[in-house]
C-alpha positions in Angstrom: -6.8 -13.2 8.3 -4.9 -11.6 5.4 -5.8 -8.3 3.8 -4.3 -6.0 1.2 -3.3 -2.6 2.3 -3.4 0.5 0.1 0.0 2.0 -0.6 1.2 5.0 -2.7 4.0 4.3 -5.1 6.8 6.7 -4.3 9.5 5.4 -6.6 9.9 2.8 -9.4 13.1 0.9 -8.6 13.5 -1.2 -11.7 13.4 -5.0 -12.1 9.7 -5.0 -11.3 10.1 -3.4 -7.9 8.8 -0.2 -6.4 9.1 1.7 -3.1 5.7 2.4 -1.6 4.4 4.5 1.3 2.0 2.8 3.6 0.8 5.2 6.3 4.3 6.7 6.5 6.2 3.4 6.4 8.2 2.7 3.2 8.5 -0.8 1.8 9.8 -2.4 -1.3 7.2 -4.3 -3.2 7.0 -6.2 -6.5 4.9 -4.6 -9.2 5.1 -7.6 -11.5 1.4 -8.1 -11.2 0.6 -4.4 -11.9 3.0 -3.4 -14.6 0.8 -0.4 -15.5 1.4 1.2 -12.0 3.4 4.4 -11.9 4.7 6.9 -9.4 1.8 8.5 -7.5 -0.6 5.6 -8.1 -2.2 3.7 -5.2 -2.0 0.0 -5.2 -3.2 -2.8 -3.0 -0.3 -4.6 -1.4 -0.5 -8.1 -0.2 2.4 -10.3 0.9 5.0 -8.0 -0.8 3.1 -7.7 -4.1 1.1 -4.9 -5.6 -2.0 -6.8 -6.7 -4.2 -4.1 -8.1 -4.1 -0.4 -9.0 -6.9 1.4 -7.1 -8.7 4.7 -7.2 -7.3 7.3 -4.8 -10.7 7.8 -3.1 -11.0 4.1 -2.5 -7.5 4.0 -1.1 -8.3 6.9 1.3 -11.5 5.2 2.5 -9.6 2.0 3.3 -6.7 3.9 4.9 -9.3 5.8 7.1 -10.8 2.4 8.1 -7.4 1.0 9.0 -6.7 4.0 11.2 -10.0 3.3 13.0 -9.0 -0.4 13.5 -5.2 -0.5 13.8 -5.3 -4.2 15.0 -6.4 -5.2 11.4 -3.0 -4.0 10.0 -0.9 -5.8 12.6 2.3 -4.5 14.2 3.9 -3.2 11.0 2.1 0.1 10.8 2.5 3.0 13.2 -0.3 3.6 15.7 -3.0 5.9 14.6 -3.2 9.3 16.2 -6.4 11.1 16.8 
């Protein structure tokens, strides 16, 4: 199963790339599909691409769910702490 994970854009790196924060983990992702995205925006990231800019409340709801079910996110994200 594949899913898109909310990430907050921390920095625009140029050439259609951005550095994002996903639960404390930083990754470089392509923003070619979301050229309107800017620093501070939340985007859904799938397979290294930001595929949609999302509302911060929606992003937080999804992050909270991921923290409840860490197996959904795989091994890439740090373990949730209660």
